Structures are given as structure tokens and as C-alpha cells.
LUMGU-108594 format. One record per residue (C-alpha): x, y, z. Coordinates in steps of 0.2 Angstrom, whole numbers, plus 5000, padded with zeros to 4 digits. Layout:
# LUMGU-108594
{xx->X yy->Y zz->Z}
...
END
This chain:
# LUMGU-108594
{xx->5291 yy->5317 zz->5519}
{xx->5284 yy->5326 zz->5535}
{xx->5291 yy->5342 zz->5541}
{xx->5289 yy->5353 zz->5557}
{xx->5296 yy->5369 zz->5556}
{xx->5302 yy->5381 zz->5571}
{xx->5294 yy->5371 zz->5585}
{xx->5293 yy->5379 zz->5603}
{xx->5305 yy->5370 zz->5615}
{xx->5302 yy->5359 zz->5625}
{xx->5293 yy->5350 zz->5611}
{xx->5286 yy->5333 zz->5608}
{xx->5276 yy->5326 zz->5593}
{xx->5268 yy->5309 zz->5589}
{xx->5276 yy->5298 zz->5577}
{xx->5260 yy->5291 zz->5568}
{xx->5268 yy->5275 zz->5562}
{xx->5280 yy->5262 zz->5568}
{xx->5298 yy->5264 zz->5564}
{xx->5305 yy->5252 zz->5552}
{xx->5323 yy->5250 zz->5545}
{xx->5328 yy->5264 zz->5535}
{xx->5317 yy->5276 zz->5542}
{xx->5326 yy->5294 zz->5545}
{xx->5323 yy->5308 zz->5557}
{xx->5333 yy->5324 zz->5554}
{xx->5334 yy->5339 zz->5566}
{xx->5342 yy->5355 zz->5560}
{xx->5346 yy->5368 zz->5573}
{xx->5358 yy->5379 zz->5582}
{xx->5368 yy->5376 zz->5598}
{xx->5366 yy->5387 zz->5613}
{xx->5377 yy->5403 zz->5614}
{xx->5382 yy->5401 zz->5632}
{xx->5386 yy->5390 zz->5646}
{xx->5370 yy->5393 zz->5655}
{xx->5359 yy->5388 zz->5641}
{xx->5370 yy->5372 zz->5639}
{xx->5367 yy->5367 zz->5656}
{xx->5349 yy->5369 zz->5653}
{xx->5350 yy->5358 zz->5638}
{xx->5342 yy->5370 zz->5627}
{xx->5342 yy->5369 zz->5608}
{xx->5336 yy->5382 zz->5595}
{xx->5328 yy->5372 zz->5580}
{xx->5327 yy->5379 zz->5563}
{xx->5323 yy->5371 zz->5546}
{xx->5331 yy->5366 zz->5529}
{xx->5318 yy->5376 zz->5521}
{xx->5322 yy->5395 zz->5520}
{xx->5313 yy->5407 zz->5532}
{xx->5306 yy->5415 zz->5515}
{xx->5297 yy->5398 zz->5511}
{xx->5284 yy->5388 zz->5518}
{xx->5281 yy->5370 zz->5511}
{xx->5267 yy->5357 zz->5511}
{xx->5270 yy->5340 zz->5504}
{xx->5258 yy->5328 zz->5497}
{xx->5241 yy->5336 zz->5502}
{xx->5225 yy->5327 zz->5500}
{xx->5214 yy->5333 zz->5487}
{xx->5202 yy->5342 zz->5488}
{xx->5213 yy->5354 zz->5498}
{xx->5213 yy->5371 zz->5506}
{xx->5226 yy->5379 zz->5516}
{xx->5226 yy->5396 zz->5524}
{xx->5239 yy->5410 zz->5518}
{xx->5244 yy->5417 zz->5534}
{xx->5249 yy->5434 zz->5528}
{xx->5243 yy->5446 zz->5515}
{xx->5249 yy->5444 zz->5497}
{xx->5261 yy->5457 zz->5491}
{xx->5270 yy->5460 zz->5474}
{xx->5283 yy->5447 zz->5471}
{xx->5275 yy->5433 zz->5482}
{xx->5276 yy->5417 zz->5474}
{xx->5265 yy->5400 zz->5474}
{xx->5272 yy->5385 zz->5466}
{xx->5263 yy->5368 zz->5464}
{xx->5271 yy->5353 zz->5458}
{xx->5260 yy->5338 zz->5453}
{xx->5254 yy->5326 zz->5440}
{xx->5239 yy->5330 zz->5428}
{xx->5224 yy->5318 zz->5427}
{xx->5226 yy->5302 zz->5416}
{xx->5209 yy->5304 zz->5408}
{xx->5197 yy->5317 zz->5401}
{xx->5194 yy->5327 zz->5417}
{xx->5200 yy->5344 zz->5425}
{xx->5208 yy->5352 zz->5440}
{xx->5207 yy->5369 zz->5447}
{xx->5218 yy->5379 zz->5458}
{xx->5211 yy->5395 zz->5467}
{xx->5215 yy->5409 zz->5478}
{xx->5200 yy->5411 zz->5490}
{xx->5193 yy->5425 zz->5500}
{xx->5177 yy->5421 zz->5510}
{xx->5163 yy->5417 zz->5497}
{xx->5174 yy->5424 zz->5482}
{xx->5187 yy->5416 zz->5471}
{xx->5199 yy->5429 zz->5468}
{xx->5208 yy->5418 zz->5455}
{xx->5203 yy->5403 zz->5447}
{xx->5215 yy->5393 zz->5435}
{xx->5206 yy->5378 zz->5428}
{xx->5216 yy->5365 zz->5418}
{xx->5203 yy->5356 zz->5406}
{xx->5207 yy->5339 zz->5398}
{xx->5190 yy->5337 zz->5391}
{xx->5184 yy->5329 zz->5374}
{xx->5184 yy->5343 zz->5362}
{xx->5192 yy->5356 zz->5375}
{xx->5210 yy->5355 zz->5380}
{xx->5212 yy->5373 zz->5388}
{xx->5217 yy->5383 zz->5403}
{xx->5202 yy->5394 zz->5408}
{xx->5206 yy->5409 zz->5420}
{xx->5192 yy->5418 zz->5429}
{xx->5187 yy->5426 zz->5445}
{xx->5170 yy->5426 zz->5454}
{xx->5161 yy->5436 zz->5468}
{xx->5146 yy->5428 zz->5477}
{xx->5145 yy->5415 zz->5463}
{xx->5144 yy->5427 zz->5449}
{xx->5158 yy->5424 zz->5437}
{xx->5167 yy->5437 zz->5426}
{xx->5172 yy->5434 zz->5408}
{xx->5183 yy->5419 zz->5405}
{xx->5200 yy->5420 zz->5398}
{xx->5205 yy->5405 zz->5388}
{xx->5223 yy->5399 zz->5385}
{xx->5231 yy->5384 zz->5377}
{xx->5234 yy->5369 zz->5389}
{xx->5252 yy->5365 zz->5388}
{xx->5250 yy->5349 zz->5398}
{xx->5246 yy->5332 zz->5392}
{xx->5236 yy->5319 zz->5402}
{xx->5246 yy->5311 zz->5416}
{xx->5261 yy->5324 zz->5413}
{xx->5270 yy->5330 zz->5428}
{xx->5269 yy->5349 zz->5429}
{xx->5275 yy->5364 zz->5439}
{xx->5263 yy->5378 zz->5440}
{xx->5270 yy->5395 zz->5446}
{xx->5260 yy->5410 zz->5450}
{xx->5267 yy->5427 zz->5455}
{xx->5259 yy->5442 zz->5460}
{xx->5264 yy->5457 zz->5450}
{xx->5260 yy->5475 zz->5452}
{xx->5267 yy->5490 zz->5443}
{xx->5260 yy->5507 zz->5438}
{xx->5255 yy->5500 zz->5421}
{xx->5250 yy->5483 zz->5423}
{xx->5246 yy->5473 zz->5438}
{xx->5241 yy->5454 zz->5437}
{xx->5245 yy->5437 zz->5442}
{xx->5259 yy->5430 zz->5432}
{xx->5256 yy->5412 zz->5427}
{xx->5268 yy->5399 zz->5421}
{xx->5267 yy->5380 zz->5418}
{xx->5283 yy->5371 zz->5416}
{xx->5293 yy->5386 zz->5413}
{xx->5282 yy->5392 zz->5399}
{xx->5272 yy->5408 zz->5401}
{xx->5253 yy->5405 zz->5401}
{xx->5244 yy->5421 zz->5405}
{xx->5244 yy->5437 zz->5414}
{xx->5228 yy->5439 zz->5423}
{xx->5223 yy->5456 zz->5429}
{xx->5218 yy->5458 zz->5448}
{xx->5200 yy->5459 zz->5447}
{xx->5199 yy->5459 zz->5466}
{xx->5213 yy->5466 zz->5478}
{xx->5226 yy->5452 zz->5480}
{xx->5227 yy->5458 zz->5499}
{xx->5211 yy->5450 zz->5501}
{xx->5217 yy->5432 zz->5498}
{xx->5215 yy->5421 zz->5512}
{xx->5218 yy->5403 zz->5506}
{xx->5224 yy->5392 zz->5493}
{xx->5212 yy->5379 zz->5486}
{xx->5215 yy->5364 zz->5475}
{xx->5201 yy->5353 zz->5468}
{xx->5197 yy->5341 zz->5454}
{xx->5207 yy->5326 zz->5447}
{xx->5225 yy->5329 zz->5451}
{xx->5239 yy->5322 zz->5461}
{xx->5249 yy->5336 zz->5471}
{xx->5267 yy->5332 zz->5477}
{xx->5272 yy->5349 zz->5483}
{xx->5265 yy->5366 zz->5488}
{xx->5277 yy->5380 zz->5492}
{xx->5275 yy->5398 zz->5496}
{xx->5290 yy->5409 zz->5493}
{xx->5295 yy->5427 zz->5496}
{xx->5281 yy->5431 zz->5508}
{xx->5285 yy->5442 zz->5522}
{xx->5285 yy->5428 zz->5535}
{xx->5283 yy->5439 zz->5550}
{xx->5277 yy->5424 zz->5559}
{xx->5285 yy->5409 zz->5551}
{xx->5280 yy->5398 zz->5566}
{xx->5262 yy->5402 zz->5563}
{xx->5260 yy->5395 zz->5545}
{xx->5251 yy->5379 zz->5545}
{xx->5243 yy->5383 zz->5562}
{xx->5225 yy->5389 zz->5566}
{xx->5219 yy->5405 zz->5556}
{xx->5204 yy->5416 zz->5560}
{xx->5196 yy->5417 zz->5543}
{xx->5182 yy->5429 zz->5549}
{xx->5170 yy->5416 zz->5543}
{xx->5167 yy->5397 zz->5546}
{xx->5181 yy->5391 zz->5535}
{xx->5181 yy->5381 zz->5519}
{xx->5175 yy->5364 zz->5526}
{xx->5168 yy->5354 zz->5512}
{xx->5178 yy->5363 zz->5499}
{xx->5178 yy->5354 zz->5482}
{xx->5163 yy->5343 zz->5486}
{xx->5146 yy->5343 zz->5479}
{xx->5138 yy->5349 zz->5494}
{xx->5150 yy->5363 zz->5498}
{xx->5143 yy->5380 zz->5502}
{xx->5155 yy->5395 zz->5501}
{xx->5157 yy->5404 zz->5518}
{xx->5152 yy->5423 zz->5520}
{xx->5162 yy->5435 zz->5531}
{xx->5155 yy->5439 zz->5548}
{xx->5147 yy->5456 zz->5549}
{xx->5159 yy->5470 zz->5550}
{xx->5174 yy->5460 zz->5543}
{xx->5187 yy->5472 zz->5535}
{xx->5187 yy->5462 zz->5519}
{xx->5169 yy->5466 zz->5515}
{xx->5176 yy->5482 zz->5507}
{xx->5186 yy->5473 zz->5494}
{xx->5169 yy->5467 zz->5486}
{xx->5157 yy->5480 zz->5487}
END
């Protein structure tokens, strides 16, 4: 499936493969409100996806995508996929420049079947927090991450297949998160962001100014984490 949300009208998009019997194209929108608009053949397009959600289907791994708006309490990130078939691992990370604000590592190693949660700044890792890995090799999963903040306990609430795994404290401000990254041995079917402000719904998935060179090469052996340009406002979060 390929989806385009809230395109500007008039609008064209390439169809990358030849049409075949059974191919479907669905357009959801709203008819014009007045006769003048009708004569101009205008159509207001919308989406079956609620305005409070942004969905990505079948991303290639390794994968990064910008998070276009600052995380807030109640924001949710859901990832659906299938765990590796062998003794390998995969990681889901929230990124901010050279920093990993949240690192969730599902390990299926010989002698270690665990979920390791951590964070790092300039490559310096904090104390690992280890939890039981509820997944079997090759099993389908639903990873759910919610930003939680209260006067008593502020953390990322992490669940897998409906089961609570961890509450990981915010070691760095969640407002600094710029991107979601997924790497390792995993098949991802769907990623969706829910309950964000979505003040600019049409901008999600488009170009994003990170304030650095971006995450090219993420997940590869020669990846070099980018650093913020001098004077970038996120520097203050990692002093």
C-alpha cells in the first residue's frame, strides 16, 4: 500500500509500476461547497487516516524518518513487524543529532534473550536497563511507545503485544527528539505516529531541517552520527 495525504490541488503523482487487473486507486475527499468552486472543478482531498495520525507502510530497514513536531505527553509511536528468525537483534531509537534519546534493543542472542533500554550522548552510553524479551524468533509484534509526564514520574511507557515491558525515565528532554530510527534484523510492516499536535499534517513525510547533515548511512557500519550546527537550539538539552 502507498498513501498520499492532503496533496495540494492541482496534483499529479507518478504511478511507479504498470497497472494490472485488480489494482485499486482510492481517493477520499470533500466536494466543493458552492457553485463557483464546482465550475472550477476543485476537490478537497483528505484521508482515511485521522488527522491525529501519520502512517508509514513497509519501510526499508535500516530506516529513519523525521518527527516533524516536538514530542509531547500523550504522543504515541506504534511499530508493527516481525522479529528475526535467527539469533540476531533489532533496535528502535529516538534520535536527536548525535544523541540517542531512547534506545530499545530486542536481543535474540545465544545466552541472552532480553530487551535492553538505554540512552546515549555523543556515543557515551548510560546505565543499561534490562527486561525480559517476550518475543520469540520470527514472531509478529506490536511495539507501543507513549510519552508520559507527571509530577511524580516522567518516562517512556513501553509495551509489546499489549504487555508492559518498561517505564524508562526521560534522561534527555523528549522535546529534543527529531527522528525515529529502526535498524538491525527486522521486518517492519507499519509505523504510525498518533496523538501528536499535527499542526502541519501535510508537512509530515516531507523535507525536514534537522539543523545538521541528517542521518544518511544510519544503521550501516560506516555511519557517523551528525552533530548540530553551531548555535542550534537543541545544544542546550545536552550540555
